[in-house]
N, C-alpha and C positions, 0 to 999 in steps of 0.2 A: 504494500499499500504506500503510494506516496503522499507527500504533503498536499497535492491538488484533489486527492481522492474525497469526493464529498461525504463519505461515511466518517472519516477521520474529523471532518468538520462537525458532524452532527454528534459523534461521541464526545468531541471537546465541548460542545454546547451542553450537552446532557449533564456531562461531569460539572461543569460550571454552575448549571441549575441545581443539582444535588448538593453541591457544596453550600451554595446560598440557602438551601433549605435545612441542611444541617446546622448552620449556624443560627437560623430562626429557631429551629427546634431547641437548640442548646440554651439560648437567650430565654425562651419560654419556660424550659425547664429549671432554670436557675430563679426564674421569677416565682414560679409555683413552689419551690423548695423554700424561699424566703417566706412567703405568706403561709405555708404549713407549719413553719417554727413559730410564727407569730400567732397563729390561730391555737397550736398546741398550748402556748404559753397563757393565752386568753382562758382556754378552757380549764387549764390547772388552777389558775386564780379563782375562777367561777367556782369550781369544785371545793377549793380550799374556802372560799368564802361562805359556802353552803355549810362546811363542816365546822366553821366558827375558828379556824385556825390560819388566817391570812397573816403573813408577815408583815412588819411594820413598813417595810420599802415595798409597796405594790407597783410603784411607778418606775421601777428600773428599766423598762424598755420603752418608755413613753417619753416624747419631748415636751411634755406639759402643754401641748396644744389642745 
């Protein structure tokens, strides 16, 4: 296959598209993981609140907003 072969061009374009999709999926995964950690923290604090054993510092992950 030479460099002028259209199959090479098609494969190169498909490869580039897959790399872009992979980058997008990785970014989405990182965002989901971050929110999952935050959700687990909030659930834990809610359960501790229901049990009456909240620690004095319940705002450690909050910016005060």
